[in-house]
VONU-672279 format. One record per residue (C-alpha): x, y, z; residue in three letters. Coordinates in steps of 0.05 Angstrom, whole numbers, always signed. Example, Ala and Ser with C-alpha at 12.3 -4.5 7.8 and 13.67 -1.06 7.14 Angstrom:
residues 2
PT:x:y:z:res
PT:+246:-90:+156:Ala
PT:+273:-21:+143:Ser
end
This chain:
residues 291
PT:x:y:z:res
PT:+257:+146:+126:Met
PT:+202:+161:+75:Arg
PT:+212:+139:+3:Leu
PT:+165:+157:-53:Ala
PT:+158:+160:-128:Thr
PT:+134:+227:-156:Ile
PT:+113:+255:-223:Leu
PT:+139:+327:-229:Pro
PT:+92:+378:-263:Arg
PT:+99:+380:-339:Ala
PT:+140:+315:-337:Ser
PT:+127:+244:-361:Val
PT:+185:+213:-322:Glu
PT:+174:+185:-253:Ala
PT:+226:+203:-201:Val
PT:+242:+162:-138:Pro
PT:+253:+210:-80:Val
PT:+270:+214:-5:Val
PT:+236:+260:+45:Ala
PT:+277:+316:+75:Ala
PT:+264:+341:+146:Pro
PT:+235:+407:+120:Asp
PT:+179:+373:+80:Gly
PT:+213:+376:+13:Thr
PT:+235:+316:-28:Trp
PT:+304:+299:-56:Ile
PT:+318:+257:-117:Glu
PT:+342:+189:-92:Leu
PT:+395:+178:-145:Ala
PT:+431:+243:-129:Gly
PT:+428:+231:-55:Leu
PT:+457:+160:-56:Ile
PT:+502:+168:-117:Gly
PT:+472:+108:-153:Arg
PT:+425:+99:-211:Glu
PT:+353:+97:-185:Ala
PT:+304:+104:-243:Thr
PT:+257:+54:-208:Arg
PT:+251:+49:-133:Leu
PT:+248:-28:-132:Glu
PT:+316:-31:-166:Ala
PT:+351:+0:-106:Val
PT:+309:-30:-49:Leu
PT:+359:-87:-34:Pro
PT:+416:-36:-30:Trp
PT:+375:+10:+15:Leu
PT:+356:-48:+60:Leu
PT:+430:-65:+69:Ala
PT:+463:+4:+67:His
PT:+409:+57:+74:Gly
PT:+419:+75:+147:Ser
PT:+460:+136:+128:His
PT:+409:+164:+78:Val
PT:+367:+205:+128:Pro
PT:+430:+239:+152:Gly
PT:+450:+257:+81:Arg
PT:+380:+283:+67:Ala
PT:+384:+329:+129:Ala
PT:+449:+359:+103:Gln
PT:+430:+362:+29:Trp
PT:+446:+429:-5:Lys
PT:+425:+410:-75:Gly
PT:+359:+416:-113:Pro
PT:+295:+390:-84:Arg
PT:+221:+383:-99:Tyr
PT:+166:+420:-61:Arg
PT:+98:+387:-54:Pro
PT:+65:+438:-101:Ser
PT:+112:+416:-157:Glu
PT:+92:+344:-165:Phe
PT:+39:+290:-154:Ser
PT:+50:+224:-118:Phe
PT:+51:+159:-155:Leu
PT:+49:+92:-118:Pro
PT:+116:+83:-82:Pro
PT:+133:+25:-127:Val
PT:+96:+43:-191:Val
PT:+92:-27:-220:Arg
PT:+112:-79:-169:Pro
PT:+130:-148:-195:Pro
PT:+69:-175:-160:Ala
PT:+12:-153:-114:Val
PT:-14:-207:-67:Arg
PT:-76:-188:-28:Glu
PT:-93:-230:+33:Phe
PT:-155:-233:+76:Asp
PT:-115:-230:+140:Ala
PT:-167:-188:+178:Phe
PT:-224:-237:+165:Ser
PT:-247:-274:+228:Pro
PT:-264:-333:+182:Gly
PT:-190:-340:+165:Ala
PT:-173:-363:+236:Asn
PT:-147:-434:+235:Gly
PT:-137:-434:+160:Asp
PT:-72:-420:+122:Pro
PT:-69:-347:+98:Pro
PT:-106:-340:+32:Arg
PT:-91:-289:-22:Phe
PT:-105:-271:-94:Phe
PT:-62:-233:-144:Phe
PT:-87:-162:-157:Ala
PT:-71:-124:-221:Asn
PT:+0:-97:-210:His
PT:-7:-51:-270:His
PT:-69:-15:-242:Ala
PT:-43:+20:-180:Leu
PT:-64:+91:-163:Ala
PT:-24:+140:-120:Gly
PT:-43:+189:-66:His
PT:-98:+238:-85:Asn
PT:-111:+200:-151:Ala
PT:-180:+193:-181:Gln
PT:-209:+123:-187:Val
PT:-267:+109:-235:Val
PT:-311:+47:-223:Pro
PT:-310:-7:-276:Pro
PT:-366:-16:-327:Ala
PT:-429:-45:-297:Gly
PT:-410:-28:-225:Cys
PT:-464:+3:-181:Ala
PT:-434:-18:-114:Glu
PT:-364:+11:-108:Leu
PT:-329:-1:-41:Asp
PT:-262:+15:-11:Phe
PT:-217:-34:+26:Gly
PT:-171:-5:+79:Phe
PT:-109:-47:+90:Gly
PT:-35:-44:+105:Leu
PT:+19:-61:+54:Gly
PT:+87:-91:+67:Ala
PT:+138:-79:+11:Ile
PT:+192:-131:-1:Ile
PT:+262:-103:-2:Gly
PT:+302:-167:-6:His
PT:+274:-225:-45:Gly
PT:+272:-297:-24:Gly
PT:+238:-364:-28:Arg
PT:+209:-408:+28:Asp
PT:+219:-352:+78:Ile
PT:+207:-374:+150:Ala
PT:+163:-328:+192:Pro
PT:+221:-317:+240:Ala
PT:+262:-287:+183:Arg
PT:+206:-251:+147:Ala
PT:+218:-181:+175:Trp
PT:+289:-183:+147:Glu
PT:+258:-183:+77:His
PT:+212:-123:+88:Val
PT:+238:-53:+70:Ile
PT:+177:-18:+97:Gly
PT:+103:-5:+98:Phe
PT:+50:+34:+60:Thr
PT:-26:+43:+59:Ile
PT:-70:+3:+12:Val
PT:-140:+21:-13:Asn
PT:-166:-42:-48:Ala
PT:-225:-12:-84:Thr
PT:-275:-65:-104:Cys
PT:-338:-71:-146:Ala
PT:-379:-112:-97:Arg
PT:-435:-129:-146:Asp
PT:-385:-156:-196:Leu
PT:-349:-193:-140:Glu
PT:-413:-229:-119:Arg
PT:-424:-255:-189:Ala
PT:-351:-279:-194:Glu
PT:-353:-313:-126:Arg
PT:-419:-347:-143:Ala
PT:-383:-378:-203:Ala
PT:-329:-406:-156:Gly
PT:-277:-354:-176:Leu
PT:-239:-303:-136:Gly
PT:-245:-228:-150:Pro
PT:-227:-215:-223:Ala
PT:-258:-155:-258:Lys
PT:-284:-134:-189:Ala
PT:-212:-117:-169:Arg
PT:-179:-107:-237:Asp
PT:-188:-32:-246:Phe
PT:-151:+3:-189:Ala
PT:-115:-6:-123:Thr
PT:-95:+56:-84:Gly
PT:-25:+53:-54:Val
PT:+15:+106:-18:Gly
PT:+26:+161:-5:Pro
PT:+97:+135:+7:Trp
PT:+137:+78:+37:Leu
PT:+161:+86:+109:Val
PT:+221:+42:+124:Thr
PT:+216:-13:+176:Arg
PT:+265:+19:+225:Asp
PT:+213:+73:+239:Glu
PT:+167:+21:+270:Phe
PT:+213:-8:+323:Ala
PT:+167:+14:+380:Leu
PT:+107:-18:+345:Cys
PT:+138:-86:+332:Leu
PT:+136:-143:+382:Asp
PT:+159:-208:+350:Gly
PT:+111:-222:+293:Glu
PT:+61:-170:+316:Glu
PT:+58:-100:+287:Leu
PT:+8:-54:+322:Thr
PT:-12:+11:+287:Leu
PT:-74:+54:+296:Asn
PT:-121:+61:+235:Leu
PT:-173:+113:+218:Ser
PT:-221:+115:+157:Ala
PT:-260:+176:+134:Arg
PT:-310:+188:+78:Leu
PT:-320:+260:+56:Asn
PT:-289:+283:+122:Gly
PT:-335:+240:+165:Arg
PT:-300:+188:+207:Glu
PT:-327:+118:+193:Leu
PT:-283:+75:+237:Ala
PT:-222:+71:+281:Arg
PT:-183:+8:+295:Gly
PT:-113:-22:+295:Asp
PT:-73:-76:+262:Thr
PT:-74:-119:+326:Ala
PT:-138:-149:+296:Arg
PT:-97:-185:+243:Leu
PT:-115:-259:+246:Val
PT:-50:-276:+209:His
PT:+10:-230:+224:Pro
PT:+49:-203:+165:Ile
PT:+109:-251:+174:Pro
PT:+61:-309:+163:Arg
PT:+33:-276:+101:Leu
PT:+104:-270:+74:Ile
PT:+118:-343:+91:Ala
PT:+56:-366:+55:Gln
PT:+69:-321:-6:Ala
PT:+141:-347:-12:Ser
PT:+124:-421:-3:Arg
PT:+150:-455:-66:Asp
PT:+153:-386:-100:Ala
PT:+203:-329:-106:Asp
PT:+188:-260:-78:Leu
PT:+223:-201:-111:Tyr
PT:+243:-131:-89:Pro
PT:+183:-86:-96:Gly
PT:+130:-141:-87:Asp
PT:+70:-114:-48:Leu
PT:+41:-159:+7:Ile
PT:-27:-130:+25:Ala
PT:-64:-151:+88:Thr
PT:-134:-143:+58:Gly
PT:-187:-98:+86:Ala
PT:-190:-79:+160:Ala
PT:-246:-30:+143:Val
PT:-295:-27:+85:Ser
PT:-366:-4:+72:Leu
PT:-386:-77:+68:Thr
PT:-354:-93:+134:Gly
PT:-385:-33:+169:Leu
PT:-455:-50:+146:Gly
PT:-506:-5:+111:Ala
PT:-533:+27:+174:Val
PT:-467:+59:+194:Lys
PT:-434:+66:+127:Ala
PT:-491:+92:+85:Gly
PT:-491:+81:+10:Glu
PT:-437:+57:-37:Trp
PT:-383:+104:-61:Leu
PT:-408:+156:-110:Gln
PT:-373:+204:-159:Pro
PT:-345:+262:-120:Gly
PT:-333:+222:-57:Asp
PT:-266:+227:-22:Val
PT:-239:+168:+18:Val
PT:-183:+182:+68:Glu
PT:-146:+125:+101:Leu
PT:-97:+142:+156:Glu
PT:-45:+97:+190:Val
PT:-3:+115:+250:Glu
PT:+71:+129:+232:Arg
PT:+55:+126:+157:Ile
PT:+7:+182:+140:Gly
PT:-56:+190:+99:Leu
PT:-77:+160:+32:Leu
PT:-131:+199:-4:Arg
PT:-172:+169:-61:Thr
PT:-222:+210:-102:Arg
PT:-280:+176:-136:Ile
PT:-293:+197:-208:Gly
PT:-350:+184:-257:Ala
PT:-348:+142:-320:Arg
PT:-352:+184:-383:Lys
end
């Protein structure tokens, strides 16, 4: 099942929706007969009772949205928290999973334009996977972590690398370097759709990154040093997780990680970054210019 939040044309109200088999989208509240003004508010209910929703969507005779009638917002527009790990970093092996809090008010949806922050000359993308919490908890054991995940999405952790270097040199984590935008989307795909890709703690999905239509890299999530259940366990240690929280793996692919020879220059105005994940889809981010 695919869940999304959309902004219909000529509207200022976000609408949580469910994908129909014909490529249209159905308002979630009407489909499930419950109030659903924000997706995170109904995630626990969907995790417990949502197995019948795809069948209802297939038989739906009511109004629906066509892709030309709206733009995608992040699936959870303002999650309670965004924790970004460095779970693909080889240097993380043997250490507990590490994360920082990203700006949960600065998320950008599919096909959105991202403008670099002031003073940035080295804009990078960061291609990662995001797990969205459907059922909150505290001190969650890795063996129970999947029970708390409603589904997965794609994350583009855009970063001002020059600002980041200055912040790290001062002994800080990324601050203004990651404060301006994080791409998330295009939608949330529920965990039941990944049964064939899950083996215990391991989730294996193919990844592909493109810049202006040119493929930069292929890979898969098998390279995670810390599996997602261990990220959730670390995030929830002595702390509460809430429905809608975004647990991001950190970058599997970035310009920095690829190196200048293969990747070329930093992102420039007019560039288009496309990040594709098996069984989820494609997240597109457009790079704009500061005015």
